[in-house]
C-alpha positions in Angstrom: 30.6 17.4 -27.8 30.8 19.9 -30.4 27.9 22.3 -30.3 28.6 24.1 -33.6 26.7 23.7 -37.1 28.6 23.3 -40.6 26.5 25.7 -42.7 27.5 27.3 -45.6 29.3 30.4 -46.0 26.1 32.0 -47.9 24.1 30.7 -45.3 26.3 32.3 -42.3 26.2 35.6 -44.3 22.5 35.6 -44.4 22.6 35.0 -40.5 25.2 37.4 -39.8 23.0 40.4 -39.1 19.4 38.8 -38.6 19.7 39.1 -34.8 19.9 42.6 -34.9 17.1 42.7 -37.2 14.8 40.4 -35.1 15.6 42.6 -32.2 14.5 45.5 -33.6 11.2 43.9 -35.0 10.6 42.7 -31.6 10.9 46.0 -29.6 8.3 48.2 -28.6 6.2 49.6 -30.2 6.3 46.6 -32.9 3.7 44.2 -32.7 6.2 41.4 -33.0 7.1 41.0 -29.4 7.0 37.3 -30.0 10.2 37.3 -32.4 12.4 37.9 -29.1 12.4 34.1 -28.2 14.4 33.3 -31.3 16.2 36.6 -31.7 19.5 35.7 -30.3 19.8 32.3 -32.3 21.0 33.4 -35.5 24.1 35.0 -33.9 24.5 32.0 -31.7 24.7 30.0 -34.9 27.0 32.5 -36.5 29.1 32.6 -33.4 29.4 28.6 -33.4 31.0 28.7 -37.2 33.0 31.6 -36.7 37.0 30.5 -35.8 38.5 33.9 -35.5 37.7 36.1 -32.3 38.3 39.3 -34.0 36.0 38.6 -36.8 33.5 37.5 -34.4 33.5 40.4 -32.2 32.9 42.7 -35.3 29.7 40.7 -36.1 28.7 41.1 -32.8 29.6 44.7 -32.3 27.7 45.6 -35.8 24.7 43.7 -34.8 24.4 45.6 -31.3 25.3 48.9 -33.1 22.0 48.0 -35.7 20.0 47.0 -32.6 21.0 50.3 -30.6 20.4 52.6 -33.5 17.1 51.2 -35.0 15.4 51.2 -31.7 16.7 54.6 -30.1 17.6 56.9 -33.0 15.2 59.4 -31.7 17.9 59.9 -28.9 19.4 62.1 -31.6 16.6 64.6 -31.5 17.6 65.5 -28.0 21.5 65.5 -28.3 23.7 64.8 -31.4 26.5 64.0 -29.3 24.7 61.9 -26.5 23.0 59.8 -29.1 26.4 59.2 -30.8 27.9 58.4 -27.5 25.2 55.9 -26.6 25.2 54.1 -29.8 28.8 53.6 -29.9 29.6 53.1 -26.4 26.5 51.3 -25.5 27.1 48.7 -28.6 30.7 48.3 -27.4 29.6 47.2 -24.0 26.9 44.6 -25.1 29.8 42.8 -26.7 31.6 42.2 -23.9 29.3 39.4 -22.4 29.8 38.0 -26.0 33.9 37.8 -25.7 33.6 36.5 -22.0 31.4 33.8 -23.2 33.8 32.9 -26.0 36.5 32.9 -23.6 34.9 30.7 -21.0 33.6 28.3 -23.8 36.8 27.4 -25.0 38.2 27.0 -21.6 35.5 25.0 -20.1 33.3 23.5 -22.7 30.1 24.2 -24.6 27.6 23.3 -22.1 29.2 25.9 -19.2 29.9 28.2 -21.9 26.5 28.8 -22.8 25.2 29.0 -19.3 27.9 31.5 -18.7 26.4 33.7 -21.8 23.4 34.1 -19.7 25.0 35.0 -16.3 27.3 37.8 -18.3 24.6 39.2 -19.8 22.5 39.6 -16.7 25.8 41.1 -15.4 26.0 43.4 -17.8 22.7 44.5 -17.4 23.0 44.8 -13.5 26.0 47.0 -13.9 24.5 49.1 -16.5 21.7 49.9 -14.3 24.5 51.0 -11.6 27.4 53.0 -12.9 28.2 56.4 -14.2 27.3 55.8 -18.0 24.0 54.2 -17.5 21.8 53.5 -20.3 19.5 50.1 -19.6 17.2 51.3 -22.3 17.6 48.2 -23.9 17.5 45.7 -21.0 15.9 42.4 -22.6 13.2 42.4 -19.9 11.8 45.9 -21.1 10.6 44.1 -24.3 7.4 43.1 -22.9 6.2 46.6 -21.8 3.5 46.5 -24.5 2.4 42.8 -22.8 2.3 43.4 -19.1 -0.3 40.5 -19.0 2.7 37.8 -19.8 5.0 39.3 -17.0 2.6 39.8 -14.0 5.5 37.9 -12.0 7.7 41.0 -12.4 6.4 41.7 -9.1 8.7 39.0 -7.9 11.5 39.0 -10.4 11.8 42.6 -11.9 12.8 43.0 -15.5 15.9 40.9 -14.7 13.5 38.0 -15.0 12.5 38.8 -18.4 15.8 38.9 -19.6 16.6 35.3 -17.9 13.6 34.1 -19.8 14.4 35.4 -23.0 17.7 34.0 -22.8 16.6 30.5 -21.9 13.9 30.4 -24.6 16.6 31.4 -27.1 19.2 28.5 -25.9 16.6 26.2 -25.9 15.8 26.9 -29.7 19.6 26.9 -30.6 19.6 23.4 -29.0 16.6 22.2 -30.9 18.5 23.1 -34.0 21.7 21.9 -32.9 20.2 18.2 -31.7 18.7 18.3 -35.5 22.1 18.8 -37.0 24.3 16.8 -34.7 23.7 13.3 -35.9 22.6 11.5 -38.6 19.0 11.8 -40.3 18.3 8.1 -39.2 19.8 8.3 -35.7 17.4 7.5 -32.5 19.5 9.2 -30.6 18.9 12.7 -32.5 15.2 12.1 -32.4 15.1 11.5 -28.5 17.4 14.8 -28.0 14.9 16.6 -30.2 11.9 15.7 -28.6 13.6 16.3 -25.4 14.8 19.8 -26.0 11.4 20.6 -27.9 9.5 19.5 -24.6 11.7 22.1 -22.6 11.6 24.5 -25.2 7.7 24.7 -24.8 7.7 24.4 -21.1 9.9 27.4 -20.6 8.0 29.6 -23.2 4.6 28.8 -21.4 4.9 28.3 -18.0 5.9 32.2 -17.5 2.6 33.0 -19.4 0.4 30.9 -17.5 2.0 31.6 -14.5 1.1 35.5 -15.0 -2.3 34.1 -16.2 -2.7 32.7 -12.7 -1.4 35.8 -10.7 -4.2 37.7 -12.6 -6.7 35.4 -11.9 -6.1 34.7 -8.4 -4.2 37.2 -6.6 -6.3 40.2 -5.7 -4.6 44.1 -5.9 -4.3 45.2 -2.4 -5.7 48.7 -2.0 -6.7 51.2 0.5 -10.4 51.9 0.3 -12.5 53.7 0.2 -11.7 55.1 -3.0 -12.7 58.7 -2.3 -9.4 60.6 -3.3 -8.6 61.4 -6.7 -5.2 62.6 -8.4 -5.4 65.3 -11.6 -2.6 65.2 -13.9 -1.7 68.0 -16.4 -0.4 67.8 -19.8 0.4 71.4 -20.6 1.8 70.8 -24.4 4.7 73.3 -24.0 7.1 72.7 -27.1 10.6 72.3 -25.2 12.4 73.9 -27.9 10.5 76.9 -28.6 7.4 77.8 -26.9 9.5 76.8 -23.4 11.7 79.6 -23.6 10.0 82.3 -25.9 7.0 82.3 -24.2 6.5 84.3 -20.9 7.1 82.1 -17.8 3.7 83.7 -16.3 1.7 82.7 -18.9 3.1 79.2 -18.8 2.4 78.8 -15.1 -1.3 80.3 -15.5 -1.8 77.6 -18.1 -0.8 74.9 -15.5 -3.1 76.3 -12.9 -6.0 77.0 -15.6 -5.8 73.4 -16.6 -5.2 72.1 -13.1 -8.6 73.6 -11.8 -10.7 72.6 -14.7 -10.4 69.1 -12.8 -10.1 69.8 -9.3 -12.9 68.7 -7.1 -13.6 68.3 -3.4 -12.1 64.9 -3.5 -9.1 65.8 -5.4 -5.9 65.5 -3.1 -3.0 65.5 -5.4 -1.9 67.6 -8.7 0.9 66.5 -10.7 2.6 68.9 -13.2 5.4 67.5 -15.7 9.4 67.7 -15.4 10.9 71.2 -15.4 7.2 72.4 -15.6 8.4 75.7 -14.0 11.7 76.9 -15.7 12.7 80.6 -15.1 14.6 82.7 -17.4 17.2 83.2 -14.8 18.7 80.9 -11.7 16.8 80.8 -8.9 18.4 79.6 -5.5 16.2 77.4 -3.8 16.9 79.5 -0.6 15.1 82.0 -2.7 11.9 80.2 -4.0 9.3 81.6 -1.4 10.1 85.2 -2.5 10.2 84.8 -6.1 7.7 86.5 -7.8 7.1 83.8 -10.7 6.0 81.8 -7.8 3.7 83.5 -6.1 0.7 82.5 -8.2 1.4 79.0 -7.7 1.5 79.5 -3.7 -2.0 81.3 -4.5 -3.1 78.3 -6.0 -1.9 76.0 -3.4 -3.6 78.3 -0.7 -7.2 78.1 -2.7 -7.0 74.2 -2.7 -6.0 73.5 0.8 -7.0 69.8 0.4 -4.1 69.0 -2.3 -0.5 68.5 -2.7 1.2 69.8 -6.0 4.0 67.4 -7.3 5.8 69.5 -10.3 9.1 69.8 -11.8 11.2 72.6 -11.4 14.8 73.9 -12.6 16.5 74.7 -9.1 20.0 75.8 -7.9 22.0 75.5 -4.5 24.2 78.6 -3.9 27.3 77.5 -1.6 28.6 80.9 -1.5 32.4 80.8 -1.6 33.1 77.5 0.1 33.5 74.6 -2.4 31.7 71.8 -1.0 33.6 69.2 -3.3 32.3 67.1 -5.9 32.1 67.0 -9.9 28.8 68.7 -10.2 30.1 71.7 -8.5 30.1 75.0 -10.6 32.5 77.8 -10.0 31.9 81.2 -10.9 35.3 82.8 -10.9 34.0 86.3 -11.3 32.2 86.2 -8.1 34.1 83.3 -6.5 30.5 81.7 -6.0 30.1 77.9 -5.8 26.9 76.6 -7.2 25.3 73.3 -8.0 22.1 72.8 -10.7 19.3 70.3 -10.5 16.2 68.8 -12.2 14.0 68.9 -9.2 10.8 67.4 -8.2 8.8 69.9 -5.8 6.1 69.0 -3.5 4.2 72.4 -2.2 1.1 72.3 0.1 -1.3 74.9 1.2 0.8 75.8 4.2 3.7 76.5 1.8 5.5 73.6 2.9 8.0 72.8 0.3 10.0 69.8 -0.5 12.5 69.1 -2.8 14.0 65.9 -4.5 16.6 66.1 -7.1 16.7 63.7 -9.7 19.3 60.9 -9.0 19.3 59.0 -12.5 20.6 61.5 -15.0 20.9 60.9 -18.5 24.8 60.6 -19.7 25.9 63.2 -21.9 22.9 65.2 -21.6 22.7 65.7 -17.8 25.6 64.0 -16.5 29.4 62.8 -17.2 31.3 60.7 -15.0 34.2 62.8 -13.4 36.7 60.7 -15.2 35.2 61.7 -18.4 35.3 65.4 -17.6 37.8 66.2 -20.5 34.7 65.4 -22.8 32.5 68.0 -21.3 33.2 70.7 -24.1 32.3 68.4 -26.6 29.2 67.3 -25.4 28.1 70.9 -24.5 28.8 72.0 -28.0 26.4 69.1 -29.0 23.3 70.4 -26.6 24.8 68.1 -23.5 26.2 69.2 -20.3 29.8 70.4 -19.8 29.8 68.9 -16.1 26.8 67.3 -14.6 23.6 68.0 -12.6 23.6 67.6 -9.1 21.5 64.7 -7.3 20.0 63.7 -4.2 21.9 60.9 -2.2 18.6 58.5 -2.3 14.9 58.3 -3.2 12.4 60.1 -1.0 8.7 60.4 -0.7 6.7 63.4 -0.9 3.8 63.7 1.7 2.0 66.3 3.7 -0.1 65.9 7.0 -3.5 64.6 6.4 -3.1 63.8 2.6 -3.6 59.9 1.7 -0.8 60.2 -1.0 2.7 59.6 -0.4 4.6 60.4 -3.7 7.4 58.9 -5.3 8.6 61.8 -7.4 10.1 59.7 -10.2 11.7 62.0 -12.7 11.7 61.2 -16.4 14.6 58.8 -17.2 14.4 57.3 -13.6 11.3 55.5 -14.3 13.1 52.7 -16.8 15.1 51.7 -13.4 13.6 48.6 -11.7 15.1 48.4 -8.6 15.7 52.2 -8.0 11.9 52.7 -8.2 11.3 50.3 -5.3 13.2 52.4 -3.4 10.6 55.1 -3.2 8.1 52.7 -2.2 10.6 51.3 0.8 10.7 54.9 1.8 6.8 55.1 2.5 5.7 56.0 -0.8 2.3 54.5 -1.9 1.6 56.3 -5.4 4.1 56.7 -8.0 4.0 60.3 -9.9 6.2 60.1 -13.3 7.0 63.4 -14.1 8.4 63.6 -17.5 9.1 66.0 -20.7 9.5 63.5 -23.3 9.1 66.4 -25.8 12.4 66.7 -26.4 12.4 63.4 -29.0 9.6 64.7 -30.8 6.7 62.4 -32.2 8.7 59.3 -32.4 9.0 56.1 -30.8 10.8 57.3 -27.8 7.8 58.6 -25.7 5.8 55.7 -26.6 8.6 53.2 -25.2 9.0 55.6 -22.1 5.4 55.4 -21.4 5.3 51.8 -21.6 8.3 50.9 -19.4 6.4 52.8 -16.8 3.8 49.9 -16.9 6.5 47.4 -15.5 7.5 49.5 -12.9 3.6 49.6 -11.8 3.7 45.6 -11.8 7.3 45.7 -9.9 6.1 47.7 -7.5 2.2 46.7 -7.3 1.4 50.8 -7.1 -0.4 53.1 -8.9 1.3 55.5 -11.3 0.2 59.0 -12.2 1.9 59.8 -15.1 2.4 63.7 -16.3 4.0 64.3 -19.4 4.7 67.6 -21.2 3.8 66.9 -24.7 2.4 63.2 -23.8 1.7 60.8 -23.0 0.0 61.4 -19.7 -1.9 58.5 -18.0 -2.7 56.5 -15.1 -1.3 52.9 -14.8 -2.7 50.4 -12.7 -0.6 47.9 -10.6 -1.6 45.2 -13.3 0.1 47.6 -16.3 -3.4 48.6 -17.3 -3.5 52.1 -19.0 -6.3 54.6 -18.1 -6.9 57.8 -19.6 -4.0 58.1 -22.1 -3.6 61.6 -23.6 -2.2 61.6 -27.1 0.8 63.5 -28.2 0.8 67.2 -28.8 -2.7 67.7 -27.0 -3.1 70.0 -24.0 -5.3 68.0 -21.5 -6.0 67.6 -17.7 -7.2 64.3 -16.6 -8.6 63.0 -13.2 -9.0 59.5 -11.7 -9.6 58.1 -8.1 -6.7 55.8 -7.5 -6.2 53.9 -4.4 -3.1 53.9 -2.5 -1.2 50.3 -2.2 -0.8 48.7 1.3 1.0 45.6 0.7 4.7 45.7 -0.6 5.5 43.2 -3.4 8.3 40.6 -3.1 10.5 42.3 -5.7 10.4 45.5 -3.5 11.0 43.6 -0.5 13.7 41.7 -1.8 15.3 43.8 -4.8 17.3 42.7 -8.0 17.9 39.4 -6.4 18.7 37.6 -9.7 21.1 40.0 -10.9 23.0 39.6 -7.4 22.9 35.9 -7.9 24.1 36.1 -11.7 27.1 38.3 -11.0 28.4 36.1 -8.2 28.0 33.2 -10.3 29.5 35.1 -13.3 32.7 35.8 -11.3 33.1 32.2 -10.1 32.9 31.0 -13.9 34.8 33.8 -15.2 37.6 32.9 -12.6 37.5 29.2 -13.2 38.1 29.8 -16.8 40.9 31.8 -16.1 42.5 29.3 -13.8 41.9 26.6 -16.6 43.9 28.6 -19.0 46.5 29.5 -16.6 47.3 26.2 -15.9 47.0 25.2 -19.6 49.2 27.6 -20.3 51.9 26.6 -17.8 51.5 22.9 -19.0 52.4 23.7 -22.5 55.7 25.6 -21.2 57.0 22.5 -19.6 
């Protein structure tokens, strides 16, 4: 049975770029999130009426490019080269599931073909979370970031469940249109199929929302009581382009301390400063941190408040002397024959001056990292504000903690907060509160920092853990495990906020089992694609005979 629509060329043309428009209109910070449930339908209709694969590839690519540019254009403010690469490459990658779907549909028929499209897309998202050019900002499940009340079940599925929901509803919507067009106007079969598909559509659309409501109503949030301890979050509002490098570092540190002490009380147990809050004018080896004069006021601050742990972002470096430890992130100073490595680091510090360091592991492609196989592009990215090599990273997440302190912090650095499964690893390591430290000022006053802050709401739901978010220029806030935002500080404002937040005591299903939907999806996708190839080869040999 064919699942194509005979529509006019003019209608087909009008539908050609409608998917990209609807995807943009549904994305945070738009109030029209509900449009996501029909956003893919125009492209599905166009695909069903496009015979030439290369023509459809061009249409799909342009849709993906428009979507990428219209929703993440603000990346250009941080790095022109990184933005251009992300727009072009990400759009190309997004067309691959569509091309695999076209091939599968041709070999195995439309029913399996449309199922394969879902599997291929989920596989694409999984790969895009876990390879060297990872850019999962437009993971479909992120679209519900401003409506956490719809997706409390992310505690079981992560954002992959949201992506699956979006595709299921879109395909059912497309099937309703097909059922209306496939038979004659008087056909009883047509009416039966339409009503059946409509009931499936309504069910698929409503059940997740109802389930989310039931979770919110009947599932208590598990916290350790009493709520005696509090966390102070600082938003210093230091311009990352000018003030950060033109103002004396000592004055910046003085501001961080002043803002912190304006809120600290006897129950404060943790203070959070943003990403790269401590950036020195010259390279500081990690082995020399304790002796560095710029850090002495920070150490004095920690000693004045022996009950607290400080979590802050710093720039740090490791000197390997004359031995090359290997790896693409290793830099070499030929003049001194010294091998060294640079890091975007989170530091945990207590009053005993115990220093714990975690190196950001999920690095921004082009800006902070390049895969070794793209090393030849390093000079080009460097010229556009990116990196000529890559920053170093920790091998795995860790928790920052100190004896007697109830808080064990997950030091999530900036870009890492868009990675669902990766953030769960901090909780598995023992963290009971998430500290998101970020700059966000690089993007300017754009939708970017709003999207980033809202994505953190999904991490809170997935892990069932409170978040203390410190953003240099905003938005700093606290986020509950239900995705509710508290005391959000606006853009371009100096602030310090305080809240008594509890620690979590029970791991969610998603923390325990990770991205299980994606693992099932990519296995099934591999089976279906292999099946399609076998059918193609058998058909080829049959024609030769």
